[in-house]
TIVO-2410 file (N, C-alpha, C; in nm, 3 decimals):
# residues 184
REC num residu      c1      c2      c3 atome chaine
REC   1      X  -3.594   0.950   5.987     N      A
REC   1      X  -3.669   1.005   5.876    CA      A
REC   1      X  -3.722   0.894   5.786     C      A
REC   2      X  -3.635   0.799   5.748     N      A
REC   2      X  -3.679   0.691   5.659    CA      A
REC   2      X  -3.783   0.604   5.730     C      A
REC   3      X  -3.766   0.588   5.861     N      A
REC   3      X  -3.859   0.503   5.935    CA      A
REC   3      X  -4.000   0.564   5.939     C      A
REC   4      X  -4.010   0.691   5.922     N      A
REC   4      X  -4.141   0.756   5.926    CA      A
REC   4      X  -4.217   0.739   5.794     C      A
REC   5      X  -4.143   0.704   5.686     N      A
REC   5      X  -4.211   0.685   5.556    CA      A
REC   5      X  -4.287   0.554   5.557     C      A
REC   6      X  -4.391   0.551   5.478     N      A
REC   6      X  -4.468   0.428   5.468    CA      A
REC   6      X  -4.390   0.326   5.384     C      A
REC   7      X  -4.423   0.201   5.399     N      A
REC   7      X  -4.354   0.093   5.329    CA      A
REC   7      X  -4.360   0.110   5.178     C      A
REC   8      X  -4.473   0.141   5.116     N      A
REC   8      X  -4.475   0.161   4.971    CA      A
REC   8      X  -4.386   0.277   4.926     C      A
REC   9      X  -4.377   0.382   5.006     N      A
REC   9      X  -4.292   0.496   4.971    CA      A
REC   9      X  -4.145   0.455   4.977     C      A
REC  10      X  -4.109   0.379   5.080     N      A
REC  10      X  -3.970   0.331   5.092    CA      A
REC  10      X  -3.936   0.238   4.976     C      A
REC  11      X  -4.026   0.150   4.941     N      A
REC  11      X  -4.001   0.057   4.829    CA      A
REC  11      X  -3.986   0.134   4.698     C      A
REC  12      X  -4.072   0.232   4.677     N      A
REC  12      X  -4.065   0.314   4.556    CA      A
REC  12      X  -3.933   0.392   4.552     C      A
REC  13      X  -3.892   0.450   4.664     N      A
REC  13      X  -3.766   0.526   4.671    CA      A
REC  13      X  -3.647   0.433   4.644     C      A
REC  14      X  -3.650   0.315   4.702     N      A
REC  14      X  -3.541   0.218   4.680    CA      A
REC  14      X  -3.534   0.174   4.534     C      A
REC  15      X  -3.651   0.151   4.477     N      A
REC  15      X  -3.656   0.112   4.336    CA      A
REC  15      X  -3.602   0.224   4.247     C      A
REC  16      X  -3.644   0.348   4.273     N      A
REC  16      X  -3.597   0.462   4.194    CA      A
REC  16      X  -3.446   0.482   4.210     C      A
REC  17      X  -3.395   0.463   4.332     N      A
REC  17      X  -3.252   0.476   4.356    CA      A
REC  17      X  -3.173   0.371   4.276     C      A
REC  18      X  -3.222   0.248   4.277     N      A
REC  18      X  -3.157   0.141   4.199    CA      A
REC  18      X  -3.165   0.171   4.049     C      A
REC  19      X  -3.280   0.222   4.005     N      A
REC  19      X  -3.297   0.255   3.864    CA      A
REC  19      X  -3.198   0.364   3.821     C      A
REC  20      X  -3.183   0.467   3.903     N      A
REC  20      X  -3.088   0.575   3.873    CA      A
REC  20      X  -2.945   0.519   3.868     C      A
REC  21      X  -2.912   0.432   3.963     N      A
REC  21      X  -2.778   0.371   3.965    CA      A
REC  21      X  -2.754   0.287   3.839     C      A
REC  22      X  -2.850   0.206   3.801     N      A
REC  22      X  -2.837   0.122   3.681    CA      A
REC  22      X  -2.826   0.208   3.556     C      A
REC  23      X  -2.906   0.313   3.546     N      A
REC  23      X  -2.896   0.403   3.431    CA      A
REC  23      X  -2.760   0.472   3.427     C      A
REC  24      X  -2.707   0.511   3.542     N      A
REC  24      X  -2.574   0.573   3.549    CA      A
REC  24      X  -2.466   0.478   3.502     C      A
REC  25      X  -2.470   0.354   3.549     N      A
REC  25      X  -2.372   0.253   3.506    CA      A
REC  25      X  -2.386   0.226   3.357     C      A
REC  26      X  -2.508   0.221   3.308     N      A
REC  26      X  -2.530   0.201   3.164    CA      A
REC  26      X  -2.476   0.315   3.081     C      A
REC  27      X  -2.496   0.438   3.128     N      A
REC  27      X  -2.444   0.555   3.055    CA      A
REC  27      X  -2.292   0.552   3.051     C      A
REC  28      X  -2.229   0.518   3.162     N      A
REC  28      X  -2.083   0.508   3.165    CA      A
REC  28      X  -2.036   0.398   3.069     C      A
REC  29      X  -2.105   0.287   3.068     N      A
REC  29      X  -2.071   0.177   2.977    CA      A
REC  29      X  -2.083   0.217   2.831     C      A
REC  30      X  -2.190   0.288   2.800     N      A
REC  30      X  -2.208   0.335   2.661    CA      A
REC  30      X  -2.099   0.433   2.624     C      A
REC  31      X  -2.064   0.523   2.715     N      A
REC  31      X  -1.957   0.619   2.689    CA      A
REC  31      X  -1.824   0.547   2.665     C      A
REC  32      X  -1.792   0.450   2.749     N      A
REC  32      X  -1.667   0.374   2.735    CA      A
REC  32      X  -1.665   0.297   2.602     C      A
REC  33      X  -1.776   0.237   2.567     N      A
REC  33      X  -1.784   0.164   2.439    CA      A
REC  33      X  -1.767   0.258   2.321     C      A
REC  34      X  -1.829   0.375   2.332     N      A
REC  34      X  -1.817   0.473   2.225    CA      A
REC  34      X  -1.674   0.521   2.211     C      A
REC  35      X  -1.606   0.543   2.321     N      A
REC  35      X  -1.466   0.586   2.318    CA      A
REC  35      X  -1.378   0.478   2.255     C      A
REC  36      X  -1.399   0.353   2.294     N      A
REC  36      X  -1.322   0.242   2.234    CA      A
REC  36      X  -1.352   0.228   2.085     C      A
REC  37      X  -1.476   0.249   2.048     N      A
REC  37      X  -1.511   0.242   1.905    CA      A
REC  37      X  -1.440   0.353   1.828     C      A
REC  38      X  -1.431   0.471   1.888     N      A
REC  38      X  -1.360   0.582   1.823    CA      A
REC  38      X  -1.212   0.552   1.805     C      A
REC  39      X  -1.150   0.492   1.906     N      A
REC  39      X  -1.009   0.454   1.896    CA      A
REC  39      X  -0.991   0.349   1.788     C      A
REC  40      X  -1.081   0.253   1.783     N      A
REC  40      X  -1.074   0.148   1.681    CA      A
REC  40      X  -1.089   0.207   1.542     C      A
REC  41      X  -1.179   0.303   1.527     N      A
REC  41      X  -1.198   0.368   1.397    CA      A
REC  41      X  -1.071   0.443   1.355     C      A
REC  42      X  -1.010   0.515   1.451     N      A
REC  42      X  -0.885   0.586   1.420    CA      A
REC  42      X  -0.776   0.486   1.381     C      A
REC  43      X  -0.773   0.372   1.450     N      A
REC  43      X  -0.675   0.268   1.418    CA      A
REC  43      X  -0.695   0.219   1.276     C      A
REC  44      X  -0.820   0.199   1.237     N      A
REC  44      X  -0.848   0.152   1.102    CA      A
REC  44      X  -0.819   0.262   0.999     C      A
REC  45      X  -0.863   0.384   1.028     N      A
REC  45      X  -0.849   0.493   0.931    CA      A
REC  45      X  -0.704   0.528   0.901     C      A
REC  46      X  -0.619   0.522   1.001     N      A
REC  46      X  -0.481   0.562   0.973    CA      A
REC  46      X  -0.386   0.444   0.959     C      A
REC  47      X  -0.342   0.382   1.068     N      A
REC  47      X  -0.235   0.283   1.053    CA      A
REC  47      X  -0.270   0.168   0.959     C      A
REC  48      X  -0.389   0.113   0.972     N      A
REC  48      X  -0.423  -0.003   0.890    CA      A
REC  48      X  -0.437   0.035   0.743     C      A
REC  49      X  -0.517   0.137   0.715     N      A
REC  49      X  -0.542   0.177   0.576    CA      A
REC  49      X  -0.415   0.225   0.508     C      A
REC  50      X  -0.338   0.308   0.578     N      A
REC  50      X  -0.216   0.363   0.519    CA      A
REC  50      X  -0.113   0.254   0.496     C      A
REC  51      X  -0.093   0.167   0.594     N      A
REC  51      X   0.004   0.058   0.578    CA      A
REC  51      X  -0.036  -0.035   0.464     C      A
REC  52      X  -0.164  -0.067   0.457     N      A
REC  52      X  -0.213  -0.154   0.350    CA      A
REC  52      X  -0.191  -0.090   0.213     C      A
REC  53      X  -0.221   0.040   0.202     N      A
REC  53      X  -0.202   0.110   0.075    CA      A
REC  53      X  -0.054   0.118   0.037     C      A
REC  54      X   0.031   0.144   0.136     N      A
REC  54      X   0.175   0.152   0.108    CA      A
REC  54      X   0.231   0.017   0.066     C      A
REC  55      X   0.184  -0.090   0.129     N      A
REC  55      X   0.228  -0.224   0.087    CA      A
REC  55      X   0.176  -0.256  -0.053     C      A
REC  56      X   0.054  -0.214  -0.084     N      A
REC  56      X   0.002  -0.231  -0.220    CA      A
REC  56      X   0.084  -0.153  -0.321     C      A
REC  57      X   0.123  -0.031  -0.284     N      A
REC  57      X   0.207   0.051  -0.371    CA      A
REC  57      X   0.341  -0.017  -0.396     C      A
REC  58      X   0.401  -0.070  -0.292     N      A
REC  58      X   0.530  -0.139  -0.309    CA      A
REC  58      X   0.515  -0.262  -0.400     C      A
REC  59      X   0.406  -0.334  -0.384     N      A
REC  59      X   0.382  -0.449  -0.471    CA      A
REC  59      X   0.367  -0.405  -0.616     C      A
REC  60      X   0.293  -0.297  -0.638     N      A
REC  60      X   0.278  -0.244  -0.774    CA      A
REC  60      X   0.412  -0.201  -0.831     C      A
REC  61      X   0.494  -0.137  -0.750     N      A
REC  61      X   0.625  -0.093  -0.797    CA      A
REC  61      X   0.712  -0.212  -0.835     C      A
REC  62      X   0.709  -0.316  -0.752     N      A
REC  62      X   0.788  -0.436  -0.785    CA      A
REC  62      X   0.740  -0.498  -0.916     C      A
REC  63      X   0.609  -0.506  -0.933     N      A
REC  63      X   0.554  -0.561  -1.058    CA      A
REC  63      X   0.592  -0.473  -1.177     C      A
REC  64      X   0.593  -0.341  -1.157     N      A
REC  64      X   0.631  -0.250  -1.265    CA      A
REC  64      X   0.779  -0.266  -1.300     C      A
REC  65      X   0.860  -0.291  -1.199     N      A
REC  65      X   1.004  -0.316  -1.226    CA      A
REC  65      X   1.020  -0.441  -1.313     C      A
REC  66      X   0.942  -0.543  -1.282     N      A
REC  66      X   0.948  -0.666  -1.362    CA      A
REC  66      X   0.904  -0.638  -1.505     C      A
REC  67      X   0.796  -0.563  -1.521     N      A
REC  67      X   0.748  -0.530  -1.655    CA      A
REC  67      X   0.854  -0.452  -1.733     C      A
REC  68      X   0.920  -0.360  -1.664     N      A
REC  68      X   1.025  -0.280  -1.730    CA      A
REC  68      X   1.141  -0.371  -1.773     C      A
REC  69      X   1.177  -0.467  -1.690     N      A
REC  69      X   1.284  -0.560  -1.727    CA      A
REC  69      X   1.242  -0.648  -1.845     C      A
REC  70      X   1.113  -0.684  -1.849     N      A
REC  70      X   1.064  -0.764  -1.961    CA      A
REC  70      X   1.077  -0.689  -2.094     C      A
REC  71      X   1.071  -0.558  -2.088     N      A
REC  71      X   1.085  -0.479  -2.210    CA      A
REC  71      X   1.223  -0.500  -2.271     C      A
REC  72      X   1.324  -0.522  -2.188     N      A
REC  72      X   1.460  -0.542  -2.238    CA      A
REC  72      X   1.479  -0.678  -2.306     C      A
REC  73      X   1.405  -0.778  -2.261     N      A
REC  73      X   1.426  -0.913  -2.313    CA      A
REC  73      X   1.321  -0.957  -2.414     C      A
REC  74      X   1.211  -0.882  -2.425     N      A
REC  74      X   1.103  -0.923  -2.514    CA      A
REC  74      X   1.124  -0.876  -2.657     C      A
REC  75      X   1.038  -0.925  -2.745     N      A
REC  75      X   1.036  -0.879  -2.883    CA      A
REC  75      X   0.974  -0.740  -2.889     C      A
REC  76      X   0.992  -0.675  -3.002     N      A
REC  76      X   0.933  -0.542  -3.016    CA      A
REC  76      X   0.781  -0.549  -3.012     C      A
REC  77      X   0.723  -0.661  -3.059     N      A
REC  77      X   0.577  -0.674  -3.054    CA      A
REC  77      X   0.527  -0.692  -2.909     C      A
REC  78      X   0.613  -0.745  -2.821     N      A
REC  78      X   0.575  -0.763  -2.681    CA      A
REC  78      X   0.585  -0.633  -2.601     C      A
REC  79      X   0.656  -0.537  -2.653     N      A
REC  79      X   0.677  -0.413  -2.579    CA      A
REC  79      X   0.545  -0.339  -2.558     C      A
REC  80      X   0.456  -0.344  -2.657     N      A
REC  80      X   0.326  -0.279  -2.639    CA      A
REC  80      X   0.247  -0.345  -2.527     C      A
REC  81      X   0.256  -0.477  -2.519     N      A
REC  81      X   0.188  -0.550  -2.412    CA      A
REC  81      X   0.249  -0.513  -2.276     C      A
REC  82      X   0.382  -0.507  -2.271     N      A
REC  82      X   0.452  -0.470  -2.148    CA      A
REC  82      X   0.414  -0.327  -2.107     C      A
REC  83      X   0.413  -0.236  -2.204     N      A
REC  83      X   0.377  -0.097  -2.175    CA      A
REC  83      X   0.233  -0.088  -2.123     C      A
REC  84      X   0.144  -0.168  -2.179     N      A
REC  84      X   0.005  -0.168  -2.133    CA      A
REC  84      X  -0.007  -0.219  -1.990     C      A
REC  85      X   0.065  -0.326  -1.959     N      A
REC  85      X   0.062  -0.379  -1.823    CA      A
REC  85      X   0.126  -0.280  -1.724     C      A
REC  86      X   0.232  -0.214  -1.769     N      A
REC  86      X   0.298  -0.114  -1.687    CA      A
REC  86      X   0.200   0.001  -1.656     C      A
REC  87      X   0.128   0.044  -1.758     N      A
REC  87      X   0.030   0.152  -1.740    CA      A
REC  87      X  -0.082   0.111  -1.645     C      A
REC  88      X  -0.127  -0.014  -1.654     N      A
REC  88      X  -0.233  -0.062  -1.564    CA      A
REC  88      X  -0.182  -0.064  -1.419     C      A
REC  89      X  -0.059  -0.109  -1.400     N      A
REC  89      X  -0.001  -0.110  -1.266    CA      A
REC  89      X   0.018   0.033  -1.215     C      A
REC  90      X   0.056   0.122  -1.305     N      A
REC  90      X   0.072   0.263  -1.267    CA      A
REC  90      X  -0.062   0.319  -1.219     C      A
REC  91      X  -0.168   0.284  -1.287     N      A
REC  91      X  -0.301   0.332  -1.247    CA      A
REC  91      X  -0.337   0.283  -1.108     C      A
REC  92      X  -0.310   0.156  -1.079     N      A
REC  92      X  -0.337   0.101  -0.946    CA      A
REC  92      X  -0.248   0.167  -0.841     C      A
REC  93      X  -0.123   0.191  -0.876     N      A
REC  93      X  -0.031   0.258  -0.782    CA      A
REC  93      X  -0.082   0.397  -0.747     C      A
REC  94      X  -0.136   0.467  -0.846     N      A
REC  94      X  -0.191   0.601  -0.821    CA      A
REC  94      X  -0.309   0.596  -0.724     C      A
REC  95      X  -0.390   0.490  -0.734     N      A
REC  95      X  -0.502   0.472  -0.641    CA      A
REC  95      X  -0.447   0.453  -0.500     C      A
REC  96      X  -0.342   0.371  -0.487     N      A
REC  96      X  -0.281   0.347  -0.355    CA      A
REC  96      X  -0.225   0.476  -0.297     C      A
REC  97      X  -0.160   0.555  -0.381     N      A
REC  97      X  -0.104   0.683  -0.336    CA      A
REC  97      X  -0.216   0.776  -0.289     C      A
REC  98      X  -0.327   0.774  -0.359     N      A
REC  98      X  -0.441   0.858  -0.320    CA      A
REC  98      X  -0.494   0.816  -0.183     C      A
REC  99      X  -0.504   0.685  -0.159     N      A
REC  99      X  -0.549   0.635  -0.029    CA      A
REC  99      X  -0.454   0.677   0.082     C      A
REC 100      X  -0.325   0.673   0.054     N      A
REC 100      X  -0.226   0.717   0.152    CA      A
REC 100      X  -0.247   0.865   0.182     C      A
REC 101      X  -0.267   0.944   0.077     N      A
REC 101      X  -0.287   1.088   0.096    CA      A
REC 101      X  -0.408   1.120   0.181     C      A
REC 102      X  -0.512   1.041   0.168     N      A
REC 102      X  -0.635   1.064   0.245    CA      A
REC 102      X  -0.615   1.028   0.392     C      A
REC 103      X  -0.547   0.917   0.417     N      A
REC 103      X  -0.540   0.866   0.554    CA      A
REC 103      X  -0.416   0.899   0.634     C      A
REC 104      X  -0.311   0.947   0.571     N      A
REC 104      X  -0.184   0.967   0.641    CA      A
REC 104      X  -0.192   1.086   0.736     C      A
REC 105      X  -0.157   1.063   0.863     N      A
REC 105      X  -0.163   1.167   0.965    CA      A
REC 105      X  -0.027   1.228   0.996     C      A
REC 106      X   0.076   1.177   0.931     N      A
REC 106      X   0.212   1.226   0.958    CA      A
REC 106      X   0.239   1.357   0.887     C      A
REC 107      X   0.365   1.397   0.889     N      A
REC 107      X   0.403   1.522   0.823    CA      A
REC 107      X   0.368   1.520   0.675     C      A
REC 108      X   0.310   1.628   0.629     N      A
REC 108      X   0.271   1.637   0.487    CA      A
REC 108      X   0.394   1.630   0.396     C      A
REC 109      X   0.510   1.668   0.449     N      A
REC 109      X   0.633   1.660   0.369    CA      A
REC 109      X   0.663   1.515   0.331     C      A
REC 110      X   0.629   1.420   0.417     N      A
REC 110      X   0.650   1.278   0.385    CA      A
REC 110      X   0.569   1.238   0.262     C      A
REC 111      X   0.443   1.282   0.260     N      A
REC 111      X   0.357   1.247   0.146    CA      A
REC 111      X   0.404   1.317   0.019     C      A
REC 112      X   0.444   1.443   0.031     N      A
REC 112      X   0.495   1.514  -0.086    CA      A
REC 112      X   0.621   1.447  -0.140     C      A
REC 113      X   0.707   1.401  -0.050     N      A
REC 113      X   0.829   1.332  -0.093    CA      A
REC 113      X   0.795   1.202  -0.165     C      A
REC 114      X   0.697   1.128  -0.113     N      A
REC 114      X   0.655   1.003  -0.176    CA      A
REC 114      X   0.601   1.029  -0.316     C      A
REC 115      X   0.510   1.125  -0.329     N      A
REC 115      X   0.450   1.151  -0.461    CA      A
REC 115      X   0.553   1.205  -0.559     C      A
REC 116      X   0.643   1.289  -0.512     N      A
REC 116      X   0.747   1.342  -0.602    CA      A
REC 116      X   0.839   1.231  -0.648     C      A
REC 117      X   0.880   1.144  -0.556     N      A
REC 117      X   0.969   1.033  -0.592    CA      A
REC 117      X   0.899   0.938  -0.689     C      A
REC 118      X   0.771   0.912  -0.665     N      A
REC 118      X   0.698   0.822  -0.754    CA      A
REC 118      X   0.683   0.885  -0.892     C      A
REC 119      X   0.647   1.011  -0.899     N      A
REC 119      X   0.627   1.077  -1.028    CA      A
REC 119      X   0.755   1.074  -1.112     C      A
REC 120      X   0.868   1.103  -1.050     N      A
REC 120      X   0.995   1.101  -1.122    CA      A
REC 120      X   1.027   0.959  -1.168     C      A
REC 121      X   1.013   0.863  -1.077     N      A
REC 121      X   1.045   0.724  -1.111    CA      A
REC 121      X   0.955   0.673  -1.225     C      A
REC 122      X   0.826   0.698  -1.212     N      A
REC 122      X   0.730   0.649  -1.312    CA      A
REC 122      X   0.760   0.711  -1.449     C      A
REC 123      X   0.787   0.838  -1.452     N      A
REC 123      X   0.816   0.906  -1.578    CA      A
REC 123      X   0.941   0.849  -1.645     C      A
REC 124      X   1.045   0.831  -1.566     N      A
REC 124      X   1.170   0.778  -1.621    CA      A
REC 124      X   1.156   0.631  -1.661     C      A
REC 125      X   1.079   0.555  -1.586     N      A
REC 125      X   1.058   0.414  -1.622    CA      A
REC 125      X   0.980   0.404  -1.754     C      A
REC 126      X   0.879   0.489  -1.772     N      A
REC 126      X   0.807   0.492  -1.900    CA      A
REC 126      X   0.902   0.532  -2.013     C      A
REC 127      X   0.993   0.622  -1.982     N      A
REC 127      X   1.090   0.666  -2.084    CA      A
REC 127      X   1.181   0.550  -2.124     C      A
REC 128      X   1.219   0.466  -2.028     N      A
REC 128      X   1.301   0.348  -2.058    CA      A
REC 128      X   1.225   0.257  -2.154     C      A
REC 129      X   1.099   0.233  -2.127     N      A
REC 129      X   1.018   0.147  -2.214    CA      A
REC 129      X   1.007   0.209  -2.353     C      A
REC 130      X   0.988   0.338  -2.359     N      A
REC 130      X   0.979   0.408  -2.488    CA      A
REC 130      X   1.109   0.394  -2.567     C      A
REC 131      X   1.223   0.408  -2.499     N      A
REC 131      X   1.352   0.394  -2.568    CA      A
REC 131      X   1.371   0.252  -2.622     C      A
REC 132      X   1.329   0.153  -2.545     N      A
REC 132      X   1.338   0.015  -2.594    CA      A
REC 132      X   1.247  -0.003  -2.714     C      A
REC 133      X   1.127   0.052  -2.709     N      A
REC 133      X   1.032   0.044  -2.820    CA      A
REC 133      X   1.091   0.109  -2.946     C      A
REC 134      X   1.166   0.218  -2.928     N      A
REC 134      X   1.227   0.288  -3.042    CA      A
REC 134      X   1.355   0.221  -3.090     C      A
REC 135      X   1.391   0.109  -3.030     N      A
REC 135      X   1.511   0.037  -3.074    CA      A
REC 135      X   1.641   0.094  -3.020     C      A
REC 136      X   1.636   0.155  -2.903     N      A
REC 136      X   1.755   0.214  -2.840    CA      A
REC 136      X   1.779   0.148  -2.704     C      A
REC 137      X   1.808   0.018  -2.703     N      A
REC 137      X   1.822  -0.052  -2.574    CA      A
REC 137      X   1.943  -0.005  -2.492     C      A
REC 138      X   2.052   0.034  -2.558     N      A
REC 138      X   2.170   0.078  -2.483    CA      A
REC 138      X   2.138   0.209  -2.407     C      A
REC 139      X   2.073   0.300  -2.476     N      A
REC 139      X   2.035   0.426  -2.414    CA      A
REC 139      X   1.935   0.401  -2.300     C      A
REC 140      X   1.845   0.307  -2.322     N      A
REC 140      X   1.746   0.272  -2.219    CA      A
REC 140      X   1.816   0.214  -2.096     C      A
REC 141      X   1.916   0.130  -2.118     N      A
REC 141      X   1.989   0.072  -2.004    CA      A
REC 141      X   2.067   0.178  -1.928     C      A
REC 142      X   2.126   0.273  -2.000     N      A
REC 142      X   2.199   0.382  -1.932    CA      A
REC 142      X   2.102   0.464  -1.845     C      A
REC 143      X   1.987   0.496  -1.900     N      A
REC 143      X   1.887   0.571  -1.824    CA      A
REC 143      X   1.840   0.490  -1.703     C      A
REC 144      X   1.819   0.363  -1.725     N      A
REC 144      X   1.772   0.276  -1.618    CA      A
REC 144      X   1.874   0.272  -1.503     C      A
REC 145      X   2.000   0.249  -1.537     N      A
REC 145      X   2.104   0.241  -1.434    CA      A
REC 145      X   2.133   0.378  -1.371     C      A
REC 146      X   2.134   0.481  -1.452     N      A
REC 146      X   2.173   0.612  -1.404    CA      A
REC 146      X   2.067   0.686  -1.325     C      A
REC 147      X   1.939   0.671  -1.364     N      A
REC 147      X   1.834   0.750  -1.299    CA      A
REC 147      X   1.724   0.666  -1.236     C      A
REC 148      X   1.680   0.564  -1.306     N      A
REC 148      X   1.563   0.489  -1.259    CA      A
REC 148      X   1.596   0.408  -1.133     C      A
REC 149      X   1.706   0.336  -1.135     N      A
REC 149      X   1.742   0.253  -1.019    CA      A
REC 149      X   1.767   0.337  -0.893     C      A
REC 150      X   1.844   0.447  -0.902     N      A
REC 150      X   1.861   0.530  -0.781    CA      A
REC 150      X   1.729   0.591  -0.731     C      A
REC 151      X   1.641   0.623  -0.823     N      A
REC 151      X   1.513   0.683  -0.783    CA      A
REC 151      X   1.427   0.583  -0.706     C      A
REC 152      X   1.439   0.455  -0.741     N      A
REC 152      X   1.360   0.354  -0.671    CA      A
REC 152      X   1.400   0.349  -0.524     C      A
REC 153      X   1.528   0.372  -0.496     N      A
REC 153      X   1.574   0.373  -0.356    CA      A
REC 153      X   1.511   0.490  -0.280     C      A
REC 154      X   1.499   0.604  -0.343     N      A
REC 154      X   1.433   0.719  -0.278    CA      A
REC 154      X   1.285   0.688  -0.252     C      A
REC 155      X   1.225   0.620  -0.346     N      A
REC 155      X   1.084   0.584  -0.333    CA      A
REC 155      X   1.064   0.484  -0.218     C      A
REC 156      X   1.150   0.385  -0.211     N      A
REC 156      X   1.140   0.286  -0.103    CA      A
REC 156      X   1.165   0.353   0.033     C      A
REC 157      X   1.261   0.444   0.039     N      A
REC 157      X   1.288   0.517   0.164    CA      A
REC 157      X   1.166   0.597   0.206     C      A
REC 158      X   1.101   0.661   0.110     N      A
REC 158      X   0.980   0.740   0.142    CA      A
REC 158      X   0.869   0.649   0.195     C      A
REC 159      X   0.850   0.532   0.134     N      A
REC 159      X   0.745   0.441   0.185    CA      A
REC 159      X   0.783   0.387   0.322     C      A
REC 160      X   0.912   0.358   0.344     N      A
REC 160      X   0.955   0.309   0.476    CA      A
REC 160      X   0.927   0.413   0.584     C      A
REC 161      X   0.955   0.539   0.555     N      A
REC 161      X   0.930   0.646   0.652    CA      A
REC 161      X   0.783   0.651   0.690     C      A
REC 162      X   0.697   0.639   0.590     N      A
REC 162      X   0.553   0.648   0.616    CA      A
REC 162      X   0.501   0.523   0.687     C      A
REC 163      X   0.552   0.406   0.652     N      A
REC 163      X   0.511   0.283   0.720    CA      A
REC 163      X   0.555   0.288   0.866     C      A
REC 164      X   0.676   0.338   0.892     N      A
REC 164      X   0.723   0.350   1.031    CA      A
REC 164      X   0.635   0.445   1.111     C      A
REC 165      X   0.596   0.556   1.051     N      A
REC 165      X   0.507   0.649   1.121    CA      A
REC 165      X   0.372   0.580   1.151     C      A
REC 166      X   0.317   0.511   1.053     N      A
REC 166      X   0.189   0.443   1.072    CA      A
REC 166      X   0.200   0.336   1.180     C      A
REC 167      X   0.313   0.265   1.185     N      A
REC 167      X   0.333   0.165   1.290    CA      A
REC 167      X   0.339   0.229   1.427     C      A
REC 168      X   0.405   0.344   1.436     N      A
REC 168      X   0.409   0.418   1.562    CA      A
REC 168      X   0.271   0.462   1.606     C      A
REC 169      X   0.190   0.507   1.511     N      A
REC 169      X   0.053   0.546   1.543    CA      A
REC 169      X  -0.029   0.426   1.588     C      A
REC 170      X  -0.005   0.311   1.527     N      A
REC 170      X  -0.077   0.190   1.568    CA      A
REC 170      X  -0.043   0.156   1.713     C      A
REC 171      X   0.084   0.165   1.748     N      A
REC 171      X   0.125   0.139   1.886    CA      A
REC 171      X   0.060   0.239   1.981     C      A
REC 172      X   0.054   0.366   1.939     N      A
REC 172      X  -0.010   0.469   2.021    CA      A
REC 172      X  -0.158   0.439   2.041     C      A
REC 173      X  -0.228   0.402   1.935     N      A
REC 173      X  -0.370   0.371   1.947    CA      A
REC 173      X  -0.395   0.247   2.032     C      A
REC 174      X  -0.305   0.149   2.022     N      A
REC 174      X  -0.320   0.029   2.105    CA      A
REC 174      X  -0.302   0.064   2.253     C      A
REC 175      X  -0.203   0.150   2.282     N      A
REC 175      X  -0.183   0.192   2.422    CA      A
REC 175      X  -0.304   0.272   2.470     C      A
REC 176      X  -0.357   0.358   2.385     N      A
REC 176      X  -0.475   0.437   2.420    CA      A
REC 176      X  -0.594   0.345   2.447     C      A
REC 177      X  -0.612   0.243   2.365     N      A
REC 177      X  -0.722   0.148   2.384    CA      A
REC 177      X  -0.703   0.070   2.514     C      A
REC 178      X  -0.578   0.030   2.544     N      A
REC 178      X  -0.551  -0.041   2.668    CA      A
REC 178      X  -0.581   0.045   2.791     C      A
REC 179      X  -0.542   0.171   2.785     N      A
REC 179      X  -0.570   0.262   2.895    CA      A
REC 179      X  -0.721   0.282   2.910     C      A
REC 180      X  -0.791   0.295   2.798     N      A
REC 180      X  -0.936   0.311   2.804    CA      A
REC 180      X  -1.002   0.187   2.860     C      A
REC 181      X  -0.950   0.071   2.826     N      A
REC 181      X  -1.006  -0.055   2.879    CA      A
REC 181      X  -0.989  -0.060   3.031     C      A
REC 182      X  -0.873  -0.016   3.078     N      A
REC 182      X  -0.850  -0.015   3.223    CA      A
REC 182      X  -0.943   0.083   3.293     C      A
REC 183      X  -0.965   0.199   3.231     N      A
REC 183      X  -1.057   0.295   3.291    CA      A
REC 183      X  -1.199   0.240   3.295     C      A
REC 184      X  -1.234   0.168   3.190     N      A
REC 184      X  -1.369   0.111   3.185    CA      A
REC 184      X  -1.388   0.007   3.293     C      A
***
C-alpha cells in the first residue's frame, strides 16, 4: 500500500506522523511540568508557609517573654515602653497565627488549640505587666509562675504538633514530586 503512494505523499505522511509524535511528547511534557508545578505550589502553600509562620510565632513569643521579664526589673517609667514593645510583638504574633490559619491543612482542632492557648497566654502576660505597672510585683510573680509559665508549655506543644504535621506533609509532597519525576 505505501509503495503505491507517490514520493511526495509518503514524505508528507512521514512528516505529519513525526509532527503528531512531537506534539504528543510536548503535550505529555507540559502536563508533567504542570503537575510538578502544582506539587511545588502545594509544598510552598502548606509546609513552608506554615512552618515559617510557626517559627515566627515562636520567635515573637520568646521576645514577648523577655519583654515581660524586663517589666520585673525595670523602672516604672520603663514599663510603658515594655508594654508598648509587648503589644507590637503581640500584633506580629497575631499576623503569624493568621498565616497559619490560612495555610494549615491539618486538623482544625490543632489550630483552635493554638489560638486558644495563645489568647490565654497573651491575656495573662498582659495582666502580669499591668500588675507590675500598678506596683504589685509579688502578685505579678505569683500569676506569672502559676498561670503564665504553664500556659507557655501548652502553647509550645501546640506549635510543635503543627510543625510536625507540616513536616510530614513536606515529606509527602517530596515523595509525590519524586514519583512524578519518575513518571515523567
